[in-house]
N, C-alpha and C positions, 0 to 999 in steps of 0.2 A: 158685895163687891160685884156678883156676877151683873148683877142689874145695870153700874157701872161703867164696866166692861163695854156689856151689850149696846150700851147709850154711845159710850166710844165709834164701836163698831157701825153702827148704822148712823150715824155720824158722816164718819167716813165712805160709809155706801152712798149716802146724801150729796157729799160734794159739801161737805162743810169745810169751811175755811180753803175752796177753790178759788181762784182767783174769776174766774167767767160764769161763775154761780151768783146768788143774788142773797141779801138778807129781809128779814121782813119790816115794813117801816113802821117805824116811830107812833106813826098814826093808827094802827090798831093795836090795841092796846092789850100789852103783856100779862099773862096771867101770874097770879102773886104766887109769888114765889112761899115756900115753909123754911119753918125755922126746924122742924125737925130734919138729923141727917137720913142719908137713904138707908143706913143700917137701922134705923127704928121707926121704918113704913112698916104695914104692917100689910106684906100684899098677897093676895088668893093665890095659892099654888098651883092654880089654871092656866097663871099667865108665866111666860117665861120672858127671860130680860128683852128678847127681841120685839116678841108681842108689846111691852112697856113702851120700849123706844121708838115703834112703829107709831103708838097713839099719840106720842108724845113731840113726833115729826109733824101726821099727817095733820093735827090740829091746826096749829100754825100755819102749814101750807096754805089747808083749805078757806083757811080764814081771810090769810090775805087773798087768796086770786078770788073771794066774793066780793073784796073789794075793786079789784081788778074787772070784774061780771058786771059789778054798779056801774063803773064806769062807762062800759062797753052798749048796756042799754041805752043809755043816756047820749050819746058820742057816735057812737058805729053810725056811720054812712050809707050802708045798706042795711036795708030793713030786715034781708034777713040774718044778719051777724045779731044785732042785736034781740030778733026772738031767738037763736041759738043762746045766744047769752043770758038770756030770762032761765029757758030750760037748764043749763045744765047750772045755774046760779041757784035753783031751787033745789037739782040734786045735790050739790057740794053742804046745802044749808041741811039737808037730811042726814048726811055722813057725818057731817059736823055733830050733831048733835049724837048721834049712833059712836062716835066717838068718845065721846065726853060722857054717855052712859058708860062705856065699857072701859072708861075712867076710872068713874067711879066703884065700879064693881070690882075693879081691880085692887083697890085700895090704895091706890096710887094719889098725890100730893096735886092740888091743881099748880103747874108751874110749864115753865116754857124755857127750858136750857139753850133753847136755839137764838135767844133773841141777839140779834147782833153776830149771828154766823153770817159767811155766803153759802145758801145751799141751792143746789141746781134744783132744777123746777119752782125756784120763786126769783121774784124783782127785786132790786137793788130798791130805794127810795130815793135814787134821781132820778131811776127810769120811771119808777110810777108816777112822781112829778111831770117828766115830760111825758107820759103819755097822757095824763090830765090835760096837757096845754098844746096838744096833739088834735087835729078833726080831719075832715074828708074822710077819701082814700086811705091817705099816710096811717091815720087812726088805724083803719082795718087794717091791715097788713101790719103792723106793728102789735095790735093784741092779739091778730094769728098766730106770731110767733113767741109772744110770750105764754099763750093758750096750749099750743102746740107742746111747749117745752115741760111744763107742769103736767096735761095728761101722759108725757111719753114716762118723765120721772114716776108719776106717781103708781104707770104699770112697771118699773122695776123695784121700787119697796115694795108693792102688793105679792109679785109675785114669791120676792124672798118667803114673804109671811106664812103665803101658801104652801111651800119647802117645807120652812124653818119654825114657823111659829106652833105656838102651843093651844092655847085657847081656843077652843071650838067656836064659838060668836068671833072672835076678832077674825079666824082663818075665813070664817063664811062672810065675813065683811070683805076680807082683800080680795075674796073670789069675784064681791058683786062689783068691787070697784077696778078689780083688771075688765070684766065685761063691760063696764058704762063707759071706762076710757078709751077701750077702745071702739064703741062703737063711736063716739063724739071724735074720737080721730078724723074715721071715717066720715063724720061729717062736715067738720071742719077743710078736709081734704078736696072734700066735693063744692064747699060757699067758697072754697080760694078757686075753682075753676071759673067757675059763673062771673 
């Protein structure tokens, strides 16, 4: 029951259901749901409910951003934006692998309880479609806006884990994310000035 309460709390913190946030696109395949109820999960006691909720939220957030970064690598007008997207994508791919390893280590099933939810830091499917049809400087501006939202929301969520999480590896990863996202926000701001 604690895990479900924490999932609800983290979903609220992340903005699930808010009208100004976004839902993951159906193009990204959702993780398979498990048939076992949460009460039957054999969760490693080194994880608390917030650790688990954060992992379940960050994986789809990062996977969706990887889709958007892939567009930027091909469609951005500014070569510096394309290079930046490639660098950010590499870090996010590594991060997704770490998140999935922590999910496995925790004993949590592979699932995505956030499918169809509006969440801060994520684009809606129509926004992704529109971005895919955009080119030139307009693409760069729209991409930068959405990337900034993702990076900012990721920092907010990671700070909460650094403070209230339990598992040492998860807290360490949250600290890494705060540091990398802050650096990426600075680089993004510098790109916008050019």
